[in-house]
KEKETOR-850427 format. One line per field, with one value per residue (C-alpha): residue number from 1; z, x, y. Coordinates in steps of 0.02 Angstrom, whole numbers, plus 50000, padded with zeros to 5 digits. Each point is the difference from the previous one (the first is absolute). Layout:
KEKETOR-850427
num = (NUM_...)
c3 = (Z_...)
c1 = (X_...)
c2 = (Y_...)
end
This chain:
KEKETOR-850427
num = (1_2_3_4_5_6_7_8_9_10_11_12_13_14_15_16_17_18_19_20_21_22_23_24_25_26_27_28_29_30_31_32_33_34_35_36_37_38_39_40_41_42_43_44_45_46_47_48_49_50_51_52_53_54_55_56_57_58_59_60_61_62_63_64_65_66_67_68_69_70_71_72_73_74_75_76_77_78_79_80_81_82_83_84_85_86_87_88_89_90_91_92_93_94_95_96_97_98_99_100_101_102_103_104_105_106_107_108_109_110_111_112_113_114_115_116_117_118_119_120_121_122_123_124_125_126_127_128_129_130_131_132_133_134_135_136_137_138_139_140_141_142_143_144_145_146_147_148_149_150_151_152_153_154_155_156_157_158_159_160_161_162_163_164_165_166_167_168_169_170_171_172_173_174_175_176_177_178_179_180_181_182_183_184_185_186_187_188_189_190_191_192_193_194_195_196_197_198_199_200_201_202_203_204_205_206_207_208_209_210_211_212_213_214_215_216_217_218_219_220_221_222_223_224_225_226_227_228_229_230_231_232_233_234_235_236_237_238_239_240_241_242_243_244_245_246_247_248_249_250_251_252_253_254_255_256_257_258_259_260_261_262_263_264_265_266_267_268_269_270_271_272_273_274_275_276_277_278_279_280_281_282_283_284_285_286_287_288_289_290_291_292_293_294_295_296_297_298_299_300_301_302_303_304_305_306_307_308_309_310_311_312_313_314_315_316_317_318_319_320_321_322_323_324_325_326_327_328_329_330_331_332_333_334_335_336_337_338_339_340_341_342_343_344_345_346_347_348_349_350_351_352_353_354_355_356_357_358_359_360_361_362_363_364_365_366_367_368_369_370_371_372_373_374_375_376_377_378_379_380_381_382_383_384_385_386_387_388_389_390_391_392_393_394_395_396_397_398_399)
c3 = (50000_49953_50075_49951_50036_50073_49969_50067_50124_50175_50080_49919_49941_50124_50042_49817_49958_50150_49953_49824_50065_50120_49864_49887_50140_50034_49828_50052_49914_50081_49996_50034_50048_49926_50066_49872_50108_50010_50190_50042_50119_50032_50076_49937_49846_49947_49895_50071_49900_50042_49926_49837_50000_50013_49821_49936_49910_50117_50157_50116_50063_49828_50048_50188_50035_49874_50045_49821_49995_49811_49979_50136_49917_49832_50077_50094_49838_49925_50156_49995_49818_50042_50154_49905_49857_50127_50069_49937_50106_49930_49957_49983_50052_50061_50041_50080_49982_49944_49857_50082_50063_49831_49910_50127_50002_49813_49964_50085_49920_49826_50024_50030_49855_49903_50079_50183_50078_50038_50070_50055_50100_49968_50015_49823_49914_49916_49903_49879_50065_49858_50103_50134_49892_49845_49898_50148_50063_50155_50056_50062_50120_50047_50189_49988_50168_50052_50067_50175_50122_49995_49966_49920_49824_50024_50095_49846_49869_50092_50030_49816_49962_50128_49934_49820_50027_50101_49857_49876_50111_50029_49823_49874_49815_49926_49951_49813_49926_49901_49843_50034_49878_50062_50000_49871_50023_49848_49984_49880_49951_49878_49866_50024_50016_49833_50046_50177_49946_49870_50129_50127_49868_49953_50180_50089_49989_50091_50120_50105_49909_50122_49902_50094_49938_49996_50100_50138_50124_49868_49978_50186_50028_49873_50080_50173_49940_49933_50170_50081_49894_49917_49819_49887_49881_49931_49825_50028_49831_50070_50096_49978_50188_49988_49890_50137_50131_49906_49922_50138_49932_50103_49974_50078_50084_50097_50002_50039_49832_49938_50174_50032_49835_50063_50174_49942_49850_49909_49813_49924_49826_49991_49870_49966_50004_50009_50034_49874_50127_50168_50081_50076_50049_49902_49882_50123_50123_49883_50084_49925_49947_49885_49922_49834_49982_49888_50099_49963_50090_50030_50089_50105_50153_49918_49897_49924_49964_49870_50072_49916_49939_50155_50115_49908_50029_50187_49992_49912_50123_50151_49940_49943_50169_50088_49886_50031_50181_49946_50015_49937_49819_49918_49821_49949_49831_49896_49881_49862_49920_50150_50183_50003_49894_49977_49966_49826_49824_49978_50185_50115_50102_49856_50029_49935_50071_50176_49986_49932_50150_50116_49909_49990_50186_50040_49891_50078_50179_50009_50037_49896_50066_49970_50119_49952_49816_49897_49844_49859_49899_49840_50060_50090_50175_49953_49844_50015_49961_50150_50119_49927_50031_50178_50029_49926_50090_50168_49963_49962_50173_50090_49915)
c1 = (50000_50065_49977_49943_50146_49948_50143_50034_50096_49950_50081_49869_49856_49988_49817_49945_50108_49936_49821_50024_50089_49856_49868_50094_50015_49814_49970_50093_50164_50170_50079_50180_50041_50166_50083_50100_50030_50177_49996_49968_49854_49979_49828_49851_50086_50027_50153_50103_50089_50172_49953_49946_50149_50119_49953_50087_50161_50102_49909_49874_50116_49983_49819_49975_50164_49976_49962_49946_49815_49989_50148_49932_49829_50081_50109_49852_49901_50139_50007_49810_50008_50131_49903_49836_50084_50078_49829_49905_49844_49926_49814_49990_50080_49915_50091_49949_50091_50027_50116_50156_49916_49918_50167_50078_49866_49960_50186_49985_49833_50070_50122_49861_49931_49847_49848_50053_49867_50073_49904_50070_49894_50082_49979_50069_49891_49888_50146_50128_50032_50112_50161_49926_49909_50108_49961_49929_49827_50003_49830_50009_49864_49989_49995_49894_50064_50181_50052_50009_49888_49829_49861_49828_50074_50155_49902_49896_50137_50121_49863_49960_50184_50020_49849_50056_50172_49919_49881_50143_50101_49854_49936_50133_49966_49947_50151_50026_49936_50110_49913_50038_50122_50169_50029_50110_50064_50008_50047_49912_49997_49882_50135_50025_49817_49983_50145_49944_49819_50052_50105_49860_49878_50119_50033_49835_49942_50156_50037_49914_50079_50031_50041_50089_50005_50185_49979_50125_49878_49946_50173_50029_49832_50041_50168_49922_49889_50155_50085_49839_50009_49833_50059_50048_50098_50023_49987_50075_49970_49999_50157_49972_50006_50189_50001_49914_50118_50157_49938_49890_49826_49842_49972_50156_49982_50161_50171_49931_49910_50043_50061_49856_50036_50173_49940_49854_50087_49833_49993_50023_49975_50040_50015_50032_49821_49989_50186_49984_49916_50016_49836_49963_49840_49926_50123_50038_50068_50139_50167_50089_50149_49884_49905_50094_49974_49874_49838_49831_49841_49912_49856_49984_50069_50138_50148_50124_50184_50093_50152_50166_50134_50105_49852_49959_50177_49974_49833_50075_50144_49884_49877_50140_50087_49837_49966_50176_49948_49859_50033_49829_49948_50012_49966_50009_49924_50065_49871_50111_49851_49967_49955_49828_49854_50081_50173_49955_50026_49921_49955_50064_50126_50072_50189_50101_50162_49930_49928_50164_50094_49879_50015_50189_50014_49890_50106_50162_49937_49895_50105_49912_49992_49891_49872_50020_49979_49976_49892_49993_49838_49973_49833_49925_49950_49815_50010_49901_50156_50089_49858_49992_50186_49983_49864_50096_50159_49910_49917_50169_50062_49854_49980)
c2 = (50000_50171_50171_50174_50116_50169_50121_50174_50107_49947_50152_50112_49888_49856_50035_49995_49849_49903_50042_49933_49845_49962_50020_49880_49872_50018_49925_49842_50042_50012_50174_50052_50179_50056_50158_50099_50153_50065_50018_49815_50026_49811_50029_49901_49929_49819_50040_50142_50132_49932_49832_50081_50119_49852_49955_50156_49948_50111_49944_50080_50137_50080_50036_50003_50088_50139_50180_50035_49955_50006_49883_49885_49988_49962_49866_49924_49989_49894_49892_49975_49947_49869_49945_49974_49907_49881_49949_49849_50026_50160_49992_50188_50165_50158_50161_50165_50164_50177_50046_49929_49843_49972_50012_49881_49865_49998_49978_49832_49959_50028_49857_49874_49899_50054_49920_50015_50116_50173_50149_50168_50122_50168_50187_50019_49870_50130_50075_49929_49824_49940_50018_49889_49871_49990_49842_49907_49951_50109_50066_50179_50061_50183_50023_50160_50062_49984_49831_50072_49910_49919_50124_50006_49988_49893_49868_49963_50022_49887_49871_49998_49975_49861_49907_50027_49922_49859_49964_49996_49884_49881_49990_49957_50003_49832_49898_49976_49839_49884_50062_50184_50076_50064_50187_50085_50178_50116_50185_50119_50183_50085_49991_49812_49954_49906_49886_49960_49979_49872_49906_49993_49939_49860_49946_50034_49819_49942_50143_50131_50147_50143_50158_50140_50179_50048_50160_49964_49926_49875_49927_49994_49915_49866_49968_49997_49857_49912_50018_49936_49840_50042_49998_49855_50111_50176_50073_50171_50082_50177_50048_50188_50033_49987_50157_50099_49931_50051_50162_50069_49965_49978_49813_49923_49830_50028_49920_49826_49982_49824_49955_49880_49913_49958_49950_49892_49919_50001_49966_50172_50073_50185_50135_50184_50063_50191_50025_50141_50114_50086_50053_50169_50089_50145_50083_50140_49869_49940_50044_50150_49893_49902_50146_49987_49812_49913_50006_49923_50051_49834_50088_50160_49910_49897_50061_49877_50034_49898_49913_50042_49878_50038_49968_49839_49939_50028_49909_49850_49989_50015_49868_49886_50009_49957_49852_49935_49970_49884_49814_49943_49983_50172_50052_50183_50045_50145_50079_50069_50089_50111_49990_50084_50057_50171_49927_49941_50065_50173_50010_50139_49898_49897_50008_49851_50072_50009_49824_49935_50071_49909_49835_50008_50038_49851_49886_50061_49990_49842_49847_49868_49823_49848_50078_50183_50046_50157_49978_50128_50010_50101_50071_50147_49951_50014_49892_49838_49899_50074_49955_49824_49977_50061_49870_49854_50052_50001_49834_49922_50055_49920_49830)
end
């Protein structure tokens, strides 16, 4: 039998945390109160702050002995993440906090697999929650009043939260049947839609095709599922998020893009989809240093910048270095006829020199082995023949 972990700072929120713990236990579940305060109150908790702090790679003194509250909170968040990952008895996690507590507790929640119930009651949950949630299935509940005692409002809000996490912990999703199709992760952008649509049509009878919009969060969400062992493979046609990472666009998936592919060793077919563009907001948001570049207004809220040959060399080297860390089956397809709908003959981003720089950098960087291969194809990425090759290539990896 597992437990619902109730997480917060006992030096400031013991009354609220104890209230939530009691309500959860009233449903018949076991609850564990975990203190993540930086003062080690050791009053009323089941797991004291020093026990959590000991999971920090530099030891608990990095947290409990610090006079810098900001540094201590940051260090405790890393310790909590390591603590939660080490547990095998988590049926759910609920946290309570203000802005600092929310940042601390959700840092730990984000390390847990997709599907583990996670609920954060927070004073900042009615604003921009992306920094706290990221690509994860964390439920954010606005506390309405500050998390500062039990009052007319907090009594009901916290009770709702306690009963919500208890319900999630008690009622798991139905387990897949033997007949249920395995899940396949795919990445798509508007300018690679024909390709990905054709692939999903060809594979839908065999796989649950999960298509992720390559807007930063999309790529991270797909890789979070890979880390959570919820995918059978990945067809990563659209790696455009790397452009935004390296050139400062708005749709970066961060430095760990492709990291889950290496860690999971899943069958992987990738390509250069939309590596011809960096994404910005409305045209007035394009950085001054890029004002003289080739720009394309995709819509009033999105402006695209064509990547240069020099930038494409960087892209090829970055992707190639990442793929070199992959020990599973990897095939990376090069579309010699262009990497997007607007990188085609007579289209605004058609630039064979820029594409050539990308392809050459990939060839020079990727260390080809029996498991890791680069395949050149004489098609635009949206040509039917390219999609068909992607399908057959993936099928060959999974027979």
